[in-house]
C-alpha positions as CSV (number, residue, x, y, z in Angstrom):
1,M,45.7,14.3,-37.7
2,A,43.7,17.5,-37.7
3,A,44.5,19.9,-34.7
4,K,41.9,20.3,-32.2
5,P,40.1,23.7,-32.5
6,P,40.7,26.2,-29.8
7,S,38.3,26.7,-27.0
8,F,36.7,30.1,-26.3
9,L,35.1,31.8,-23.4
10,I,33.0,34.8,-24.3
11,I,32.0,37.2,-21.4
12,N,29.2,39.8,-21.7
13,V,27.4,40.5,-18.5
14,S,24.8,43.1,-19.7
15,R,21.1,43.7,-20.6
16,I,19.1,41.9,-23.2
17,G,20.0,44.2,-26.2
18,D,23.6,44.2,-25.5
19,T,23.7,40.5,-24.9
20,L,22.1,40.0,-28.3
21,L,24.4,42.4,-29.9
22,V,27.5,40.0,-29.4
23,T,25.8,37.0,-31.1
24,P,27.3,37.9,-34.5
25,A,30.7,37.9,-33.1
26,I,30.1,34.5,-31.4
27,R,28.8,33.2,-34.8
28,A,31.8,34.6,-36.4
29,V,34.1,32.7,-34.1
30,A,32.2,29.4,-34.7
31,R,32.5,29.9,-38.5
32,A,36.3,30.6,-38.2
33,F,36.9,27.5,-36.0
34,P,34.4,24.7,-36.9
35,G,33.8,22.4,-33.9
36,A,35.2,24.9,-31.4
37,A,33.9,24.6,-27.8
38,I,32.4,28.1,-27.1
39,T,31.3,29.0,-23.6
40,F,29.1,32.0,-23.1
41,V,28.9,33.8,-19.7
42,G,26.2,36.4,-19.2
43,H,24.0,38.1,-16.7
44,P,21.8,35.3,-14.9
45,K,18.5,37.0,-16.0
46,R,19.6,37.6,-19.6
47,C,21.9,34.9,-20.8
48,E,18.9,32.9,-21.6
49,V,18.7,34.7,-25.0
50,V,22.0,33.0,-26.0
51,R,20.8,29.4,-24.9
52,H,20.1,26.9,-27.7
53,L,22.2,28.7,-30.3
54,P,23.7,25.9,-32.3
55,F,27.1,27.4,-32.3
56,V,27.3,27.8,-28.4
57,S,28.5,24.8,-26.4
58,A,27.5,26.1,-23.0
59,V,25.8,29.0,-21.3
60,K,26.6,30.2,-17.7
61,G,25.2,33.0,-15.8
62,F,26.9,35.1,-13.1
63,T,27.4,38.7,-12.1
64,K,30.5,40.8,-12.0
65,N,30.1,40.7,-8.1
66,R,30.7,36.9,-8.2
67,A,33.6,37.1,-10.8
68,W,36.3,37.9,-8.1
69,L,35.6,34.5,-6.4
70,L,35.9,32.4,-9.5
71,G,38.9,30.9,-11.3
72,H,41.3,30.8,-8.3
73,W,41.2,26.9,-8.0
74,P,41.4,24.3,-10.9
75,A,38.8,25.3,-13.4
76,P,38.3,24.6,-17.1
77,R,41.0,26.4,-19.0
78,Y,40.2,28.2,-22.3
79,D,42.5,29.0,-25.1
80,F,40.9,32.3,-25.7
81,A,38.6,34.6,-23.7
82,I,36.8,37.6,-25.2
83,V,35.4,40.1,-22.6
84,Y,33.0,42.8,-23.4
85,G,32.5,45.8,-21.2
86,F,34.7,47.5,-18.7
87,D,34.1,45.5,-15.4
88,L,37.6,44.9,-14.2
89,Q,36.6,41.9,-12.2
90,L,35.3,40.1,-15.3
91,V,38.6,40.8,-17.1
92,K,40.6,39.6,-14.2
93,Y,38.5,36.3,-14.1
94,A,39.2,35.9,-17.8
95,L,42.9,36.4,-17.2
96,R,42.7,33.5,-14.5
97,V,41.1,31.0,-16.7
98,A,42.3,31.7,-20.4
99,T,45.5,31.7,-22.0
100,R,44.8,34.7,-24.3
101,V,42.3,37.4,-23.4
102,V,40.9,40.0,-25.8
103,A,39.1,43.1,-24.4
104,F,38.5,46.6,-25.0
105,R,41.3,48.8,-23.5
106,Q,40.7,49.2,-19.8
107,K,41.6,52.1,-17.4
108,D,44.1,50.0,-15.6
109,A,47.5,50.1,-17.6
110,A,48.7,46.9,-15.8
111,I,45.7,44.9,-16.9
112,N,46.1,46.1,-20.5
113,D,49.7,44.9,-20.6
114,R,48.3,41.4,-19.6
115,L,45.8,41.4,-22.5
116,Y,46.7,39.4,-25.6
117,R,44.8,42.2,-27.6
118,A,43.7,45.5,-26.0
119,V,41.3,47.1,-28.4
120,A,40.4,50.8,-28.5
121,Y,36.8,51.5,-28.0
122,P,35.3,53.7,-30.7
123,P,34.1,57.2,-29.9
124,F,30.5,57.7,-28.8
125,Q,27.9,57.0,-31.6
126,S,30.7,56.7,-34.2
127,M,29.9,53.0,-35.2
128,H,26.7,50.9,-35.4
129,S,26.1,48.9,-32.2
130,A,26.2,45.7,-34.1
131,H,29.7,46.5,-35.5
132,I,31.4,47.2,-32.2
133,P,31.5,43.7,-30.7
134,L,33.1,42.5,-33.9
135,L,36.1,44.7,-33.1
136,L,37.3,42.2,-30.7
137,T,36.9,39.2,-33.0
138,Q,38.7,41.2,-35.7
139,A,41.6,41.6,-33.3
140,L,42.0,37.8,-33.8
141,D,41.8,38.1,-37.6
142,I,38.3,36.5,-37.5
143,E,36.2,37.7,-40.4
144,S,32.5,38.9,-39.9
145,D,29.8,36.3,-40.8
146,G,27.1,39.2,-41.0
147,Y,25.4,41.4,-38.6
148,H,22.0,39.7,-38.0
149,L,21.3,39.0,-34.4
150,A,20.9,35.4,-33.4
151,Y,18.2,33.7,-31.4
152,Q,17.0,30.1,-31.4
153,A,13.6,28.9,-30.1
154,T,12.9,25.3,-29.3
155,D,10.1,23.2,-30.7
156,D,8.6,23.0,-27.2
157,E,8.6,26.7,-26.9
158,R,6.9,27.2,-30.2
159,A,4.3,24.7,-29.3
160,W,3.7,26.4,-26.0
161,A,3.2,29.8,-27.7
162,L,0.6,28.3,-30.1
163,S,-1.3,26.8,-27.2
164,F,-1.1,30.0,-25.2
165,L,-2.5,32.0,-28.0
166,Q,-5.3,29.6,-28.6
167,Q,-6.4,29.8,-24.9
168,Q,-5.8,33.6,-24.5
169,V,-6.8,35.2,-27.7
170,P,-10.3,35.1,-29.2
171,A,-10.5,32.8,-32.3
172,G,-10.1,34.6,-35.7
173,K,-8.3,37.6,-34.3
174,R,-5.7,38.6,-36.8
175,P,-3.3,40.2,-37.3
176,L,-1.8,39.7,-33.9
177,I,0.2,42.9,-33.1
178,G,2.7,43.0,-30.3
179,L,3.3,46.4,-28.5
180,Q,6.3,47.4,-26.3
181,V,5.3,50.7,-25.0
182,A,8.2,51.6,-22.8
183,S,11.9,51.2,-22.3
184,F,13.5,50.5,-18.9
185,P,13.1,53.3,-16.4
186,T,16.6,54.7,-16.8
187,K,16.0,55.3,-20.5
188,A,12.5,56.7,-20.2
189,Y,13.3,59.4,-22.6
190,R,12.8,56.7,-25.3
191,D,9.1,56.1,-24.4
192,W,6.5,57.1,-27.0
193,P,3.3,58.4,-25.2
194,V,0.7,55.9,-24.3
195,G,-1.9,58.2,-25.8
196,H,-0.1,57.9,-29.2
197,F,-0.1,54.1,-28.9
198,A,-3.8,54.2,-28.2
199,V,-4.6,56.3,-31.3
200,L,-2.3,54.0,-33.4
201,C,-4.4,51.1,-32.2
202,E,-7.7,52.8,-33.1
203,K,-6.3,53.5,-36.6
204,I,-5.2,49.8,-37.1
205,L,-8.7,48.6,-35.8
206,N,-10.4,50.9,-38.3
207,A,-8.4,49.3,-41.2
208,Y,-8.3,45.8,-39.7
209,P,-11.2,45.3,-37.4
210,Q,-10.1,41.7,-36.3
211,A,-6.7,42.9,-35.2
212,H,-5.7,42.0,-31.6
213,F,-3.0,43.6,-29.6
214,I,-0.5,41.7,-27.3
215,L,0.9,44.0,-24.7
216,L,4.6,43.0,-24.0
217,G,7.1,44.1,-21.4
218,G,7.8,43.8,-17.8
219,K,6.4,44.9,-14.5
220,E,8.1,48.4,-14.6
221,E,5.7,49.6,-17.3
222,A,2.7,48.3,-15.5
223,A,1.1,51.7,-15.2
224,K,1.4,52.5,-18.9
225,I,0.1,49.0,-19.7
226,R,-3.0,49.6,-17.6
227,Q,-3.7,52.9,-19.3
228,L,-3.7,51.2,-22.7
229,E,-5.7,48.2,-21.6
230,Q,-8.4,50.5,-20.1
231,R,-8.6,52.4,-23.4
232,M,-8.6,49.4,-25.7
233,G,-10.7,46.9,-23.7
234,D,-11.0,43.4,-25.1
235,H,-8.8,44.2,-28.1
236,V,-5.8,43.6,-26.1
237,T,-4.2,40.7,-24.1
238,V,-1.7,41.6,-21.5
239,V,1.3,39.4,-21.0
240,A,3.6,42.1,-19.6
241,G,5.4,40.9,-16.4
242,K,3.6,37.5,-16.6
243,L,6.0,35.3,-18.9
244,S,9.6,34.3,-18.8
245,L,12.0,36.0,-21.3
246,R,12.0,32.9,-23.5
247,Q,8.2,32.4,-23.4
248,T,7.8,36.1,-24.3
249,T,10.1,35.6,-27.3
250,A,8.4,32.5,-28.4
251,L,5.1,34.4,-28.3
252,M,6.6,37.2,-30.3
253,Q,7.5,34.7,-33.1
254,Q,3.8,34.2,-33.7
255,L,3.0,38.0,-34.3
256,G,2.1,39.4,-37.6
257,L,3.7,42.6,-36.5
258,Y,5.7,44.2,-33.6
259,V,5.7,47.9,-32.8
260,G,8.0,49.0,-30.1
261,V,10.4,51.7,-28.6
262,D,14.1,51.1,-28.4
263,T,14.6,48.4,-25.7
264,G,15.4,44.7,-25.0
265,P,12.3,43.2,-26.8
266,T,12.9,45.4,-29.9
267,H,16.3,43.8,-30.2
268,L,14.6,40.4,-29.7
269,A,12.2,41.2,-32.4
270,G,15.1,42.1,-34.7
271,A,16.8,38.8,-33.9
272,I,13.8,36.5,-34.6
273,G,12.8,38.2,-37.8
274,V,9.2,39.2,-37.0
275,P,7.9,42.2,-39.2
276,M,8.6,45.2,-37.0
277,V,8.3,48.9,-36.5
278,A,10.9,50.3,-34.2
279,L,10.8,53.9,-32.8
280,Y,14.1,55.6,-31.9
281,H,14.9,58.7,-30.0
282,C,17.3,61.3,-31.5
283,Y,19.8,60.6,-28.6
284,S,19.8,56.9,-29.4
285,P,19.1,56.8,-33.1
286,G,18.1,53.8,-35.2
287,R,20.9,54.4,-37.5
288,I,23.3,53.1,-34.8
289,L,20.8,50.7,-33.0
290,A,18.3,49.3,-35.5
291,P,18.6,45.7,-36.6
292,L,20.9,45.0,-39.6
293,D,20.8,42.3,-42.3
294,R,17.1,41.7,-42.2
295,D,13.8,42.7,-44.1
296,K,10.4,43.6,-42.9
297,L,11.7,46.3,-40.9
298,Q,10.5,50.0,-40.7
299,V,12.8,52.3,-38.6
300,V,11.1,55.5,-37.3
301,E,13.7,58.0,-36.4
302,H,12.9,61.1,-34.2
303,P,12.3,64.3,-36.3
304,A,15.0,66.1,-34.5
305,L,17.7,63.6,-35.3
306,D,19.6,65.9,-37.6
307,A,18.0,69.1,-36.4
308,G,19.6,69.8,-33.0
309,G,17.8,67.2,-30.9
310,T,19.0,66.4,-27.4
311,I,18.3,63.9,-24.7
312,Q,15.5,66.4,-23.5
313,S,13.7,66.0,-26.9
314,E,10.3,64.3,-26.5
315,M,9.3,61.2,-28.3
316,A,5.8,62.8,-28.7
317,E,7.4,64.6,-31.6
318,I,7.1,61.4,-33.5
319,S,3.6,61.7,-34.9
320,V,1.1,59.0,-34.9
321,E,0.7,59.4,-38.7
322,R,4.4,58.7,-39.3
323,V,4.1,55.4,-37.3
324,W,0.8,54.5,-39.0
325,L,2.5,54.8,-42.4
326,A,5.1,52.5,-41.3
327,V,2.6,50.0,-39.9
328,Q,0.6,50.1,-43.2
329,A,3.7,49.3,-45.3
330,L,4.2,46.0,-43.3
331,L,0.7,45.0,-43.0
332,K,0.0,45.5,-46.6
333,T,3.1,43.2,-47.5
334,P,2.1,39.5,-47.9
């Protein structure tokens, strides 16, 4: 009689991009242990990106502030727990509910002594961001199953997206181009100027008069969205701040092209395989953040990447012409 595969708890309470970045590691676990029950715990507002993956058994959302409350009474036991990040309460929670816990080396020596595997975190920007999560699975002798980020839409979500576009976008408007004009506020140095986006849109319309732009994002970038909407008029449909995370992603799957700065939706675009142009700051370069194992991708690096650029370098230094060339390369590809 075959042995029952081990159960896994994978904890990663983080932003959208960092949540997606662990999906190759989860997939590697599932491939190494067919039939294993894998439970994913993430931030309540971001764990939705992992829901419906065929190799994940359950998805739960909670914050590090709740972790100290959990696991003190009889709870599901896991054979292994893999914990990403350095939130001590999350590691302690894993130690309460799993037999063997793997995590990056913490600042608390006593906690490290209790870990089944304590893995050294790589130096800053010494490794691609998609490779780092796999260090923990490799500590369990689990081989990689590729670096492509994983996301799974449902049939209902796809049907909703098609219906939404039929209602919101004038008939015949193609290609549909999604724009993500800003990162989150604490990473505003990654933002390409709205004026540059507007000039890019005008170039696209000159070449593709029936093109239509979908303005993506959240409520934080509302002011920048309004600027672009006022300039482009009825050539845009604004969905920023109006849709759920999964609705936004379903809509993105219907795009002919995505153009965006380095932020959560750009990681989502990388996961779903939509043709994409991604713009990166020299302090957070594409060579360590851009999607891997996928085609139809144009990475636009900051010109100061290897020329002494700093966090103060402005994204305006990326010219519209450089991005336009990248856009053309994808729009001309069948």
